[in-house]
N, C-alpha and C positions, 0 to 999 in steps of 0.2 A: 603404312607400317608404323608401329610405335616401338620405342626401346626405353630403357631406363639408364641414365648416366651413372656409371659406376663411381664417379667422384662425388657429385652433390646429390645423387639419388632421385632426381626429378625425372618425371616421364616426359619423353619427347615424341611428338608426332611429326611424321614427315620422312621422306626419303632423300638420299643423296647428300645428307648433311655430314660434314667432316668434324664439326666441333659443336659441343653443347651450347645451345643459345642462352643458357642461364649461367654456367660457370666458365664456359670457354675451353673445357677439357676436350681432348681428342676422343671421338667416339670410337667404339670398337672396330668399325670398318676402316677407320683412318689410322689405327695404330700399326706401326711397322713391327712385324713379329721379330725382326732381327734387332730391334732397339731395346737395350737392356733396361729392365724395370727394377725399381726400388720399392719392393712390397711394403717395408717398413715405412718408407716416406708416404706411400699411398694411404696407409692406415692413419697416419697422422692428419693428412688432408681430409680424409672422410670424417674423422673425429671433429675436426675444426669446422667443417661445413655443416655438421649436424646441429650445431648451436646457432642461435639467432643473435646473441649478444656479440657485437663486434670486439669490445674489449676482451671478452672471454675467448673469442676465436683467435684474436691475436696472441693471447697467451699460449693457447695450444699450438699455434703454428711456430712460435718462437721455441717452445719445448721440442717440437718436432725438428726444427732446424738445428737445435743443439745436438739432437740424437743423430741427425742426417744432414751434416753441414754442407754437403755437396748436392743436395736435392734441388734441382731447378724447379720441380713442381711446387715445393714448399715456398720457395722465393717468389714464384709466379703468384701464388695466392697472397702473399704478403703485399704485392703491389696494390691490392684492392682494400687494404686497410690504411687509414690515414693517421695522422699524428694529432692527438688531442691538444687543443689550445689551453694554456694555463687559465684557470677559471678566475674571472674577474669579480663575478657575483655567484654566490652559492646556488641561486635559483635560475641562473642563465642556461638555456638550453644550448648544448654544443654538439653539432653533428659532424665535426671535422674527423672523427675517428672512422666515418663511413667515406671512403675515398671519393666516391662519386658525388659527394656533396660539393666538390670543387665546381661542378657545372652549375651550381647556384649563382655564380657571378654573371651567368647569361640570362638568368631568370629575375634576379632581384639585385641588379648591380648597385643600386643605391644603398644597399644594406652594408656595403663594405667601402672602406676607404680605397683610394687608388693604390696605395702601397699594399694594402691586404689583397686587392685583386691581382696585382702583379705577382705576389707571393704564390697565390692560388693557381694562377695561370702557369707559372713555372712548374709547380708541382704536378700540373696535369700532363705536359708533354716533354718538359726539359728536365725531368728528374733523373739524376745519375743512377738511382736504383733501377729505374725502368730500362735505361740503356744496358746496364750491366746484366740484368736479368734476361732481356731479349737476345743479348748476345750469346747466351748459353744454348739457344736453340738453332736449328739448321737454317731458319729463314727469319732473321731478326725483324726485318721490315714487315713481314706477315704477322709476326707476334705482336708488334706494336699496333697494327690495325686491329687484331683480335682484342687487344687491351682497350682501345678506344671504343670499339663496338660493345664490349661488356660493360664499360663504365656508363655509356649511354643507356643500355638496357636496364642496369640497376638503378640509375637515377630515375628513369621513367616509372619503374616498378615501385621504387621506395618513396620518392618525393612527389611524384605526380599522381600515379595510380592509387598510392597509399594515402593520398590526401583527402580526408573526408569532406572537408570544406569545398575542395575543387570538384570532386567526383559526385558529392551529394549523397546523403543517406537519410533514412527515414526509421527513427527508432532503432538505430544501429544497423539497419539492413542496407547494404549497398545497392543503389539503384543503377542498373546496367542500361537504361535507357538513355540514349544520346551519348553513350560512351565515347564514341569515336570523335564526336563534336567537341566534347568537354576536354579530351586529351589534346585536341588539335591546336586549341588556343595558346596554351603555354609553350607547346612544342614549336609552333610557328614563330612565337616571340623569341624563344631561344635561338632558333635558326637564323632569324633576321639579325640578331645581335652578334652572332658568331660570324656571319658574313661581313659585318662592319668592323670587326676587331682587327685593326691594322697592326697589333702587336703579335698576331699570329702570321706565319708564313702562308702563302696561297695554298700550299699543300696541306698544311695543318687545318686551314679553314675548311677545305673540301673534304678532308677525312672526317672532321667533326660533323659537318653538315650531313654527309651520307650516313654516318652512324646514327645520328639522332633521328633521321628520317627513317632508317630501318628499324630502330627501336620503337618508334611509333607504329610502323606497319606491323611489326611483330605482335604488339599488343592489341591491334585492331583487326587481326585476322586478314592483314593484307589489304584492308579497305583504307585508301588514303585520299578519297575524294574531298573530305573536309580539309585536310592539311593542304592539299594541292590548291584548293580554292583560296585559302588564306595566304598562300605564298605566290600566288600568280599576280 
């Protein structure tokens, strides 16, 4: 059975799913009919998710929050927008506006100073905005798990699956051959580094490891043999 997420508009295949695997929104079957809906806030969220530019998406969400200051749905979407770093060089690429880029500290730790890694790690799981937003929902712990899972999904989609050098292409055409094997290498490296990060609590390490493994499985149709082999 397939359905379309009313929030991000993506098609979802599968049954028994409570949340959209792309944006984390409740799926229709999981929505409590007695729970009040803010239709204006939902319109702002749909408008924001329809654009691919993260700076533009942030502007729209902030406009929506100004119009609907009590909307937990808008505040939830803002969790996935990062803060842009002050530009030191006009030509330097900065992905910090994409919140899931924080996970790059586990793929290329040498690209960041220890101080920067600490700041990024804190922004990942110890962000006051995260705690305050999750507290608006009935099950804050579950919302934090959804947050981590979505960050990992977006990181794999944007920075791994979207990396032409990693995935390979021929005259601009993405080669799907050995897709699971190509993704397994960086995902395994990330998981191994997460497991060794003593600045995370054991619970945080376990949540991140599971979420990253699930993100990989979701992109590979549940085929995890290559990842399992690299982690064994």
